[in-house]
C-alpha positions, -999 to +999 in steps of 0.1 A: +533-476-350+518-500-375+525-493-412+488-488-419+488-459-395+519-444-410+504-446-445+469-435-433+455-464-454+418-468-459+419-499-436+434-477-409+406-451-414+381-480-409+398-491-376+400-455-365+363-451-369+352-482-350+354-468-314+331-439-325+309-465-343+306-484-309+292-453-293+271-445-323+257-480-321+249-475-284+232-442-293+212-460-320+199-485-295+189-457-272+171-439-300+153-470-312+144-485-279+142-459-250+110-441-259+094-473-272+101-493-241+092-466-217+058-461-235+049-497-242+064-516-212+063-490-184+034-468-196+051-435-192+034-403-206+049-382-234+062-355-211+076-381-186+095-397-215+109-363-223+121-359-188+139-393-189+156-382-222+166-349-206+187-367-180+214-375-207+219-340-220+223-327-185+250-352-179+267-343-212+268-305-203+295-312-178+307-347-188+322-340-222+341-308-214+355-323-182+365-356-199+379-337-228+400-314-206+413-343-186+421-364-216+442-336-231+465-336-201+468-373-188+485-404-201+478-439-188+469-473-202+489-464-233+472-432-243+453-401-234+420-410-252+421-448-249+414-451-212+382-431-214+371-450-245+375-483-226+357-471-195+329-455-214+324-486-236+321-509-206+296-486-188+276-481-220+273-519-226+261-524-190+234-497-192+221-511-225+217-544-208+198-526-180+172-510-204+148-540-206+154-548-169+144-514-153+115-531-135+138-558-121+163-533-110+135-513-093+123-544-075+158-556-065+166-523-048+131-517-035+126-485-054+089-479-060+093-453-088+100-469-122+107-434-135+134-428-110+152-460-121+146-451-158+162-417-153+192-432-135+198-458-163+193-432-191+216-407-172+243-433-168+240-446-204+242-411-219+270-401-196+289-433-206+284-425-243+296-389-236+326-402-218+337-421-249+323-400-277+346-371-271+378-392-270+367-413-300+364-381-321+395-364-306+417-394-313+410-389-350+422-353-349+453-365-329+465-390-354+456-373-387+471-341-403+451-309-410+432-306-442+417-333-464+432-363-444+413-351-413+381-345-433+385-381-447+390-394-411+357-379-400+337-387-431+349-423-430+341-424-393+305-414-400+301-437-430+311-467-409+291-455-379+260-449-400+264-484-416+264-501-383+238-478-369+215-488-397+222-524-388+210-517-353+177-504-366+174-533-390+178-557-361+150-540-343+127-540-373+133-576-384+141-595-352+129-573-324+142-546-301+151-571-273+175-589-297+189-556-307+196-547-270+215-579-262+234-580-295+243-544-289+260-552-256+285-574-274+290-551-303+297-520-282+322-539-261+342-553-291+342-521-312+351-498-283+380-519-270+394-540-299+405-513-324+426-496-297+451-524-301+459-510-336+460-473-329+491-456-314+485-422-299+512-394-300+527-386-266+529-350-277+500-333-296+507-312-327+503-278-312+522-287-281+551-297-303+549-264-321+548-245-289+579-264-276+597-256-309+585-220-306+600-217-271+634-230-285+633-204-312+624-177-288+657-183-270+675-173-302+654-142-306+626-157-328+590-151-316+573-183-301+547-198-323+511-198-310+483-222-320+452-201-329+417-206-316+390-187-336+365-180-309+342-159-331+339-185-357+334-212-331+305-194-316+288-191-350+294-228-356+280-238-323+248-218-328+243-232-364+250-267-352+227-263-322+196-255-343+203-287-364+203-308-332+171-291-318+152-304-349+169-338-350+164-346-313+128-336-316+124-363-342+143-389-323+124-384-290+088-378-303+085-397-336+066-423-316+039-398-308+035-389-345+033-425-355+008-434-327-016-408-341-010-416-378-008-454-375-040-468-390-062-485-364-072-521-372-101-537-352-085-571-349-050-558-338-042-563-302-024-536-281+008-558-281+007-562-319+001-525-323+031-517-300+053-541-319+043-526-352+050-491-339+085-503-328+090-518-363+081-486-381+105-466-359+132-492-366+127-491-404+126-453-403+159-450-385+174-479-405+168-459-437+182-428-421+215-445-412+218-470-441+213-445-469+231-419-448+262-441-446+267-437-483+270-399-483+299-389-460+328-407-479+312-408-514+293-375-516+302-351-489+340-355-491+342-348-529+315-321-528+333-303-500+364-301-522+343-282-548+320-261-527+338-260-494+328-278-462+306-250-449+285-245-480+282-283-483+269-284-447+244-256-453+231-273-485+227-307-469+209-293-438+186-273-461+176-305-479+169-322-445+145-294-436+126-300-468+124-337-459+108-328-425+082-306-441+076-334-466+068-358-438+041-334-425+025-330-459+030-364-475+036-391-449+001-406-449+015-442-453+046-461-442+059-460-478+058-422-479+073-419-445+103-441-456+106-421-488+109-388-469+134-405-446+156-410-476+156-372-481+166-367-445+197-388-450+217-361-467+214-337-438+219-364-412+251-376-429+265-340-429+255-331-393+273-360-378+305-357-398+315-323-414+311-300-383+339-320-365+363-314-394+353-277-396+356-272-359+389-291-355+408-266-377+395-236-358+410-245-324+442-251-305+452-287-314+468-292-280+433-287-264+413-308-289+396-329-262+384-297-243+371-281-275+353-313-285+336-312-251+326-275-256+314-284-291+292-310-275+272-283-258+258-274-292+243-309-292+232-314-256+217-280-249+193-284-278+186-320-267+177-306-233+153-281-248+137-308-271+134-332-242+117-308-218+101-277-233+092-292-266+078-324-250+052-304-230+043-285-262+038-316-283+018-333-256-007-304-255-009-303-293-038-321-310-019-327-342+013-345-336+025-334-370+039-305-350+069-328-343+082-324-378+071-288-382+094-280-353+121-301-368+118-285-403+119-249-389+149-257-368+168-272-397+159-242-419+173-218-394+205-239-391+210-240-429+209-202-430+232-198-400+259-221-414+264-196-442+278-171-417+306-195-407+339-186-424+358-213-444+390-192-444+416-202-418+427-172-398+440-164-363+420-144-338 
């Protein structure tokens, strides 16, 4: 084990966060490019794009719990999480490369339906991300102790991930989405595989060690120690987190519909120029979301959680995000105001993708962390599935596409209220 890992130095936290950053970068590319490319290059309708997006969450429903359960029990290639990070990283890079080549893939295999190929690529990409996301988060819990060090691990993870995610959107806005795609292939490969050379996984997880010790004590008449899983608290956490993701995924998938309607028409602007400008606005919006959001986990959320507690901090940040969504509906009549409202969304976004992992990780059996990370993912993918299917049809039939952000605002408001019912106190059930 390297000294930086033993000391839990800041540099080690950076290294530890890079595999998750790789998957976050792949997800950023998917968010920035998928709806845009399906609409502008392949001419899919709003509800069809929603169906393509739904393929990923369907894969994640089974993918993450299964991979998490398996990774808790196996050991090969020098770890229990490392092999799945490597496999997922390679597959994700290949599917990112496939995104602008869906028509070529369709022609090569003689498949008449572009949508069928698009669903296959989106399904494989999202499944690849799911294969790796669970282990990249579980490995942080495996190598950090309970309490503030683990909170630091997840907040640093998200600060780094948001920073590079913002870089993805900046590439798309300044250089173009096609450059983003091909640069992303390289970045995802390097960040998912390279850092694993500097991380040593424990052969025995914390709770397993405790259980073994407990068995030894029981031989001498002392009761065996049991690692607690707080099922009641987990259910409340899942529901609260689920409403957050229902609103966030609605924005990710359908912001293009809102911008298409609100983007001022210019007589001398060609369809290609308008599509390019639409892609740039999406890129700038999500760049701001991630760039500003990268500041908050390590420098605001971590110290604030020490004072208010992680649950109250989460509720507060999600509530602020809800206000930002309503602000977009009422005030975003120009690109400047849209970007200003995006700055408000960054507080909630930073919290949603960092604090819940730390909160959840201390309410479960540590020896089954991968499995519980997979179950936790259901509170993300099930809302994504609803947003990609049911919400898509509703938005398509609505004359005012501002409904996109009304749905998002209401969902985040409900989430903020539900988080207050999650207990901060550690107790066994």
